[in-house]
Each structure stands twice: as C-alpha cells, then as structure tokens.
N, C-alpha and C positions, 0 to 999 in steps of 0.2 A: 094446221089450219087449212081449210079448202075454200077456194073461191066459188062463185056461183056456178061455174061450169064443172066443178068437181075436181079441178086441178089443185094439187098440193102446193102451197106457197109457204115461204119461211118468214114472212113478216106480215103485219097488218097495217094497212094505211090508216092513219089517224091514231097511232099507238099512244100519242100524248093525250088525245081525248079519252082513250080507254083508261089510262092511269088517272086522269083528272077526276073521273067518276069514282075512283077508289081512294082518293086522298084521305077521306075521313076514316078509313079502316086501316091505314098503314100503321104498323108497329115497328118502329125503327129507332136506332140510336145515331148520333152524329158521327161523322167519319173519323174524327180524331179521338173517339172513345177507345180506351184501353180495355181489351177483353182478355181474361185469363184463359189460356189454352194449355194443352199438354206440351207445348213448346215454349211456355213462358208467356208473358204479357205481349200482346200484339195490337197495334192500331187496327181497327176494323176496316179502314179504307185500304190498308196494306194487304189484308186478307182478301178483300174484294178485287183489288187491282183496277186497271183502267177498262172498265166495262160500261156498256150503255145501260141507262136506267130501264128497268122493266124486264131485263133478261135474267132468267134463272141460270145458275152456274153451279158446278159441283165443287164441294169443299173437301172431297177425298177423305171423308170420315175424320175431319179435324176434331180433336177433343176440346170441348168448351166447358168451362165451369158454370154450373147452373145451380138452382136451389136444391137440386137433388144430387149434387156432386158433379164429377166429371162425366160428360155425356158426349156422344159422337154427333156432330152436326154434318149433315149430308149435302145440303144445298143452301144457297143464299141468293139474295136479289138486292139490287141497288134501286132504291125508290127515286122518283123525281123529287125536286125540291119541294118541301112542304113545311108548314109552320112547326116550330119546336118550342118546348118548354125547358128551362134550366132549373133543375131541382138541386137544392143545397141543404145539407143537414147542419145542425148546430156545431158539429165537429169539423165542418169545412169540406166534407166530401161533396163533390158535384157530379151531376150527370145531365147531359142534354139529350132529350128524347122527343119523339113525336107525341102528340096529345093522346093518341090511343095506345101508347106503350104501357103495358101493365107492370106494376111494381108491387113487391110483396110487403104488405102492411101488417104489423103486429098489433093485435088488439086483445081484449079480454077473453075472446073465444079461441084464441090461438093465432090465427093469421089468415089472410086472404089476399088475392090479387086485386089491385085497384088500378084503374086507368089513370095515367099521369094527370089528365085534366080534372080528375075528381079528387086529387089529393088536397088535404087541408093543412094549414100551418098547425103544428102540434102532433101530427100523425107520426108514428114510429115506423121507420123503414128497417127491414132486415138487412144487415150488413155482415157478410161472412168474414171471419178472421182465422188465421192459422191454417190456411188451405195447404201450405207446404208443397205447392206445385211449381216446379221450376223447369226450365229447359235444360238441355244437356249438350248444347253446341258452343263450345269454347274455341272453335276453330276460326282461323282467319285465312282468307285467300290472298296471302301476302308472303312473298319469298323471304322477306327480312324478319318476319315474325308470324309464325303459323298457328300460334295458340295464345289465348288470353289467360295468363297465369294470375294467381291471387295478387302477386306484387304489381303486375301491370294494371289490374283492375283497381287496386288501391291508388296507383298513380293517376289513373283516369278520374277517379272520384276527387282526389286532391286537386287535379287540374280544374275540374268543373267549379270547385270552391275557390281556389286561389290562383288560377293560372290565366295567362293570355299569350298570344303569339305575336312576335315581332314581324313587321312588314316593311320591305325596303322600297315600296312603291310599285313593285312588279309582282312580287310573290311573298308568301310567308316563309321566313328564314329561321326562326328559332322558337322554342317553347320555353316560357318563363314561369316560374313558380315563386310566389312571394309569401313567406311565412317565417317567423323568427324562431320557431321551435326546432331544436336540433333533431329530435326524434323524427319529426315530419320530413325535414330536409334530407336526412340520411337515407330514406327510402329511395330518393331520386339519385343521390350521390353514389349509392352502391348498386344501382340497378344494372342488369346485364342485357336489357332489351335494346338491341341495335347499337346504342351509344350512350355512355354514362353522362349525367349532368355534371356541371362544374359550378363552383361557387362564383357568383357574380362579384367581380372585384370591387366595384364602387358601392355596392349595397349588401350589407351583411345578411339581410333576410331573404335575398333572392338567389335562386339557382337557375341555371339556364343550359339549354342544349341546342346547339346549331346542327340540325340534322334533317335533311329533306326526307330521309327514309323513316325517321321516327314520326315526323309530321304526318306522313302517309299512313303509318300504323294507327295513329290517333284518329285520323279521318276515316279509315276503314272500320273502326269501332263505332263511329257515329258522332265524333266530335266535329262540330262545325266551326271552322277557324275564324270566320267573320262574326260570330255571335258575340254581342256585348253582354254585360252581366245580366240585364233584364230579359235577354233572349235565350239564355242557356236552358237546355233540356237534358233529360237523361239520354245518354248515347244509346241508339236503337239496338246495338248488338248486345248491350248489357242485359236487356230484357230476355234474351235467348239463352243466357249462360246458366251454368250450374249454380247451386245454392251457395257454395263456398266462394265462388267468384263474385256473385251479386253481393254477398256479405262483405267481402273485401272492398268492393266499390263503395258501399255505404260507409265503411270505416274511414276511407279516405275523404269522403264528402263531409262527414261529421267531425273528423279531426281538423279539417280545413275551416269550415264555416259554422261549426257547432260549438256549443259550450255546455258545461255540466255544472249545475249548482244544486242547492238543497231543495229547490222547488220543482225543477224540470230540466230535461235535456232539450236544448233548443237549437234548431237549425234555422238560420236566417238567410233570406235571398231576396233580391229585387225581381226575380223571375217567379211569377205565380205558378206557371206551368211546372217548373222544376219542383217546387214545394208540393204541388198536388200529386205529381208522379211519385215522389218519394214517399208520400203518405200511403199510396196504393201498394208500393213495393213492401213497405213495412207491415201492412196488413197481412201479406202473404206469409211473413215470419210470425204472425200472431201478435204484433206490436201495434197498439192503438195510439193515436195522437190527435191533437187539435191544431187547426190552422187559424192564426190570428192575423188580421190585416193591420199593419202599422202605417198610418198616414204620416205625412211630414210633420204635422203639428205634434203628434204623440212622440215621434222620434226626437224632435227638437227639445221638447219638454224633458224627456229622459236624459238626453245628452247634456243639457245645461245643468240638470240636477246632479249628475255624476261628475261634471267637470271635465269630461273627456273631450279630446280634440280630434278633428279629422286628420288622416295621414297627409303629410306634405303641407300642413297648415291651411288646408282648404276650409272655407267658411262653412258653418253648419247649415247654412241656407242651401247648400248644394246637395243635401241629402235627398235621396229618392224615396218614394213609397216602397215599402217592403212587406214581405209576408214571413211570419214566424211559424214554424212547425214545432209544437211542444209535446214532448213525451212525458207523462206524469210519473211521479215517484213509484207508483205501483208497478210500473213497467221496467224499472231499473235492472232488476235481476235478469229478466228475460233478455233485455237489450244487451247487457254485458256478456251473457252466455252466447248470444247469436252474432253480435257485431263486435269484433275484436279490435277496439281502438288501439293505435300504436303509440300515441303520445302518452308518455308515462304519467304525467300529472293529471291528465283527464281520466285515464284508466283508474288511477288510485282514488281520485275523487268520486268516481262512479261506484 
C-alpha cells in the first residue's frame, strides 16, 4: 500500500474502519470451532494463533476437509468481532458462524450453498461421516513418557470419565480413578507408564497414583488438573493422534461413563463441550449419534422411578444438568469393530 507521496507503507490508518465496511461480507467460524485437518481435528483459533484481525497469514498448505474432500488451504485471516449465528441440527451438532457463512443444504435438486442467515428450520444440512482422517503424532516432549500408547490413551479416556486429582493446598499430588469394575481398574494397576497405580485401601472402587511425573504426562497430553466434571474437554493432544490411539481413548471414555443396553450406547456427562467433541470424533469413524439434554427435572424423575441413590448418600436434588450422547442400535456393529471396550460385561452385551 502506498501513501499519497508514493512511499510504501505496511499498514493503513483506520484499518478498523476498513474492516467495519466489510463486516457484512465476512464468512467466518467461531474461534473454538473444531476443523478436520490432515493432522487431525484442530481448533481454528489454534491454527490462526495470536494475530491481529485483518492480517492475511500463510497456512503452509494445511490440509482441510471440505465438501470435496481434503484440500490444501494456503492462507487465512482473522476477522474483527462480528455478529454470529449458532446453528443446531436435530441430532445435536452445533456450529457458530457469521451470518454470511455459506452452508451446504440438501434439497430435491441435489444441493446448494446457502448463507447462514437464510437458513430455515427444517432445512437439511450436509454432514460428512466416515472421513477416516486422523493425525499421526503420538509423540510427547516429555523425558518420562515420549509416546502416547493405546494403553495410555485408554487411561486418559478413563480419567476424563472417572478421575480427579488430589490437591494438598499447594499443588496436585495424585491421580485417582473411581470405578468398581475390575477389568477397568486392571488397566491402571498393570500399566507401565512412569509409575503403576495402587488399590486405594479405604475404598475398593478407587485406584490411585502419587506421581508428579505422571501428572505432568497427563497435563502434556492436555488434561487440565483443575477442571471440574462440567468443565472437562477432550485433551488437545488426542486430536492429533493416530486412529488406534484415538479409538483407545474413546474406549476408556465409554467404559468409564458409558452404558450399553438394548436401545442405545449412551455416554453421559455434565460437560456439554465434551459430549459435542466426542460426537465429532465419532463421525470421523463413521459412527452417528444424537445428543439429548437432560435437565434436573428429567433426571430426578428417572432416578426416583428406578430407585437409584446418589453415591455417598447425597440427595437427588444435588444432580446437575447433563447431556447424553446416544448411539443407536444400527451403529452397534461398527462401534464394536472400531472402539474396543475392555470391560468384559459391556463388550459381551454390545
């Protein structure tokens, strides 16, 4: 860009005003959107990094999944703040986009791109399944554990479902897993990552490991020690791993917080984000699912009907709102072939 005297300058005064005039033409997605790349799922704000709005930047030919399959993206731009719409399908898939972002709508003529602001309730959106695109980076920059194995990935999934970390007031000191199934506990008791777990003496269903080194491994994979149940998310490193490692992580997650019955495979969590991320990861395997919101009234009604009690004698009124991911019977065979559950009774029932 040249100024009035013809000298080259590398910025324009009033860049905000320039972008303001383009707000209505921006086609962008929210920063926390997961995008499928040739390196696995990545949050788009992590791809973009800490850059100023309005500046073009190179993406170094990053492979991005599109309606025509995997394609190379060469450049990106971060837009200024602008109004967005949240789109949700009846199966629970959600996407936050600017009003001018086009989405592929299926109709009687085949399909066409429609701006988000022109979508109507009842429109059918194209959703790809079975992309089978995964990363291949199982490495960790940690001297105590330099690779994410399938056993470690299973342990991480089990922790997200059933785990918490002990804190002594200054730092986190131990990893605790609470589950009564011996098949599940044995994965931790026999592991060779840094330090094995031990049976918690006063609680039969709990195993524990006091190891700062193992806590560091968990954190390097993306486990946030301070996250409560409703704040848990898929550890960021899992998104970059190979297919067998991602499948092992899902097996630990479903063995921990999932159930199998004659109607559906169900994963329950008070973290909506965890459920939504799991739904996306399953689509990559070709497995479809639905997300159901369970408010306190629905949960209380169901628990009273079944006569179940909360652990530790807690009153039912303490139940939080939760989300259930349900995989229908038609997907059972595919799920059992792709996600190898390790709890025997669940595997046999499936």
